[in-house]
mmCIF file of the C-alpha atoms, coordinates in Angstrom:
data_MODEL
# 
_entry.id   MODEL 
# 
loop_
_atom_site.group_PDB 
_atom_site.id 
_atom_site.type_symbol 
_atom_site.label_atom_id 
_atom_site.label_alt_id 
_atom_site.label_comp_id 
_atom_site.label_asym_id 
_atom_site.label_entity_id 
_atom_site.label_seq_id 
_atom_site.pdbx_PDB_ins_code 
_atom_site.Cartn_x 
_atom_site.Cartn_y 
_atom_site.Cartn_z 
_atom_site.occupancy 
_atom_site.B_iso_or_equiv 
_atom_site.pdbx_formal_charge 
_atom_site.auth_seq_id 
_atom_site.auth_comp_id 
_atom_site.auth_asym_id 
_atom_site.auth_atom_id 
_atom_site.pdbx_PDB_model_num 
ATOM 1  C CA . MET A 1 1  ? -16.490 -7.892 1.168   1.00 0.00 ? 1  MET A CA 1 
ATOM 2  C CA . LYS A 1 2  ? -14.942 -5.061 -0.861  1.00 0.00 ? 2  LYS A CA 1 
ATOM 3  C CA . GLU A 1 3  ? -14.920 -2.772 2.205   1.00 0.00 ? 3  GLU A CA 1 
ATOM 4  C CA . LEU A 1 4  ? -13.141 -5.479 4.214   1.00 0.00 ? 4  LEU A CA 1 
ATOM 5  C CA . THR A 1 5  ? -10.404 -5.730 1.486   1.00 0.00 ? 5  THR A CA 1 
ATOM 6  C CA . PHE A 1 6  ? -10.123 -1.944 1.492   1.00 0.00 ? 6  PHE A CA 1 
ATOM 7  C CA . LYS A 1 7  ? -9.795  -1.739 5.302   1.00 0.00 ? 7  LYS A CA 1 
ATOM 8  C CA . PHE A 1 8  ? -7.161  -4.547 5.191   1.00 0.00 ? 8  PHE A CA 1 
ATOM 9  C CA . PHE A 1 9  ? -5.107  -2.704 2.573   1.00 0.00 ? 9  PHE A CA 1 
ATOM 10 C CA . ARG A 1 10 ? -5.338  0.626  4.455   1.00 0.00 ? 10 ARG A CA 1 
ATOM 11 C CA . ILE A 1 11 ? -4.035  -1.197 7.695   1.00 0.00 ? 11 ILE A CA 1 
ATOM 12 C CA . ALA A 1 12 ? -1.288  -2.815 5.639   1.00 0.00 ? 12 ALA A CA 1 
ATOM 13 C CA . PHE A 1 13 ? -0.289  0.426  4.057   1.00 0.00 ? 13 PHE A CA 1 
ATOM 14 C CA . SER A 1 14 ? -0.171  2.376  7.247   1.00 0.00 ? 14 SER A CA 1 
ATOM 15 C CA . PHE A 1 15 ? 1.972   -0.454 8.805   1.00 0.00 ? 15 PHE A CA 1 
ATOM 16 C CA . LEU A 1 16 ? 4.269   -0.350 5.733   1.00 0.00 ? 16 LEU A CA 1 
ATOM 17 C CA . ARG A 1 17 ? 4.576   3.410  6.101   1.00 0.00 ? 17 ARG A CA 1 
ATOM 18 C CA . LYS A 1 18 ? 5.712   3.068  9.699   1.00 0.00 ? 18 LYS A CA 1 
ATOM 19 C CA . LYS A 1 19 ? 8.297   0.584  8.690   1.00 0.00 ? 19 LYS A CA 1 
ATOM 20 C CA . ILE A 1 20 ? 9.444   2.811  5.829   1.00 0.00 ? 20 ILE A CA 1 
ATOM 21 C CA . LEU A 1 21 ? 9.831   5.767  8.186   1.00 0.00 ? 21 LEU A CA 1 
ATOM 22 C CA . PHE A 1 22 ? 11.846  3.562  10.491  1.00 0.00 ? 22 PHE A CA 1 
ATOM 23 C CA . PHE A 1 23 ? 14.266  2.564  7.663   1.00 0.00 ? 23 PHE A CA 1 
ATOM 24 C CA . SER A 1 24 ? 14.504  6.012  6.306   1.00 0.00 ? 24 SER A CA 1 
ATOM 25 C CA . GLN A 1 25 ? 17.748  5.449  4.504   1.00 0.00 ? 25 GLN A CA 1 
ATOM 26 C CA . LYS A 1 26 ? 16.201  2.912  2.102   1.00 0.00 ? 26 LYS A CA 1 
ATOM 27 C CA . SER A 1 27 ? 12.819  4.670  2.195   1.00 0.00 ? 27 SER A CA 1 
ATOM 28 C CA . LYS A 1 28 ? 12.855  6.305  -1.307  1.00 0.00 ? 28 LYS A CA 1 
ATOM 29 C CA . LYS A 1 29 ? 13.223  3.017  -3.161  1.00 0.00 ? 29 LYS A CA 1 
ATOM 30 C CA . ILE A 1 30 ? 10.648  1.350  -0.936  1.00 0.00 ? 30 ILE A CA 1 
ATOM 31 C CA . ILE A 1 31 ? 8.232   4.235  -1.270  1.00 0.00 ? 31 ILE A CA 1 
ATOM 32 C CA . SER A 1 32 ? 8.306   4.069  -5.016  1.00 0.00 ? 32 SER A CA 1 
ATOM 33 C CA . MET A 1 33 ? 7.722   0.306  -4.751  1.00 0.00 ? 33 MET A CA 1 
ATOM 34 C CA . VAL A 1 34 ? 4.746   0.824  -2.348  1.00 0.00 ? 34 VAL A CA 1 
ATOM 35 C CA . ARG A 1 35 ? 3.355   3.389  -4.880  1.00 0.00 ? 35 ARG A CA 1 
ATOM 36 C CA . LYS A 1 36 ? 3.539   0.911  -7.725  1.00 0.00 ? 36 LYS A CA 1 
ATOM 37 C CA . ILE A 1 37 ? 1.899   -1.745 -5.482  1.00 0.00 ? 37 ILE A CA 1 
ATOM 38 C CA . LYS A 1 38 ? -0.822  0.758  -4.509  1.00 0.00 ? 38 LYS A CA 1 
ATOM 39 C CA . ARG A 1 39 ? -1.553  1.660  -8.038  1.00 0.00 ? 39 ARG A CA 1 
ATOM 40 C CA . ILE A 1 40 ? -1.858  -1.989 -9.162  1.00 0.00 ? 40 ILE A CA 1 
ATOM 41 C CA . THR A 1 41 ? -4.002  -2.871 -6.062  1.00 0.00 ? 41 THR A CA 1 
ATOM 42 C CA . PHE A 1 42 ? -6.435  0.020  -6.645  1.00 0.00 ? 42 PHE A CA 1 
ATOM 43 C CA . PHE A 1 43 ? -6.525  -0.782 -10.372 1.00 0.00 ? 43 PHE A CA 1 
ATOM 44 C CA . PHE A 1 44 ? -7.686  -4.382 -9.486  1.00 0.00 ? 44 PHE A CA 1 
ATOM 45 C CA . LEU A 1 45 ? -10.065 -3.203 -6.814  1.00 0.00 ? 45 LEU A CA 1 
ATOM 46 C CA . PHE A 1 46 ? -11.873 -0.858 -9.198  1.00 0.00 ? 46 PHE A CA 1 
ATOM 47 C CA . CYS A 1 47 ? -11.849 -3.276 -11.994 1.00 0.00 ? 47 CYS A CA 1 
ATOM 48 C CA . ASP A 1 48 ? -13.613 -5.839 -9.836  1.00 0.00 ? 48 ASP A CA 1 
ATOM 49 C CA . SER A 1 49 ? -16.524 -3.454 -9.177  1.00 0.00 ? 49 SER A CA 1 
# 
């Protein structure tokens, strides 16, 4: 189950990255947001284990 969630998040983040590259003008703000989301997500994933 955890591997599935991890795969899902990896796909989601790669998708987000493509979108961010497309909107490069706003990318700096979005990248910092994505990093925060990533940190929170990994924190919860590792706390569950």
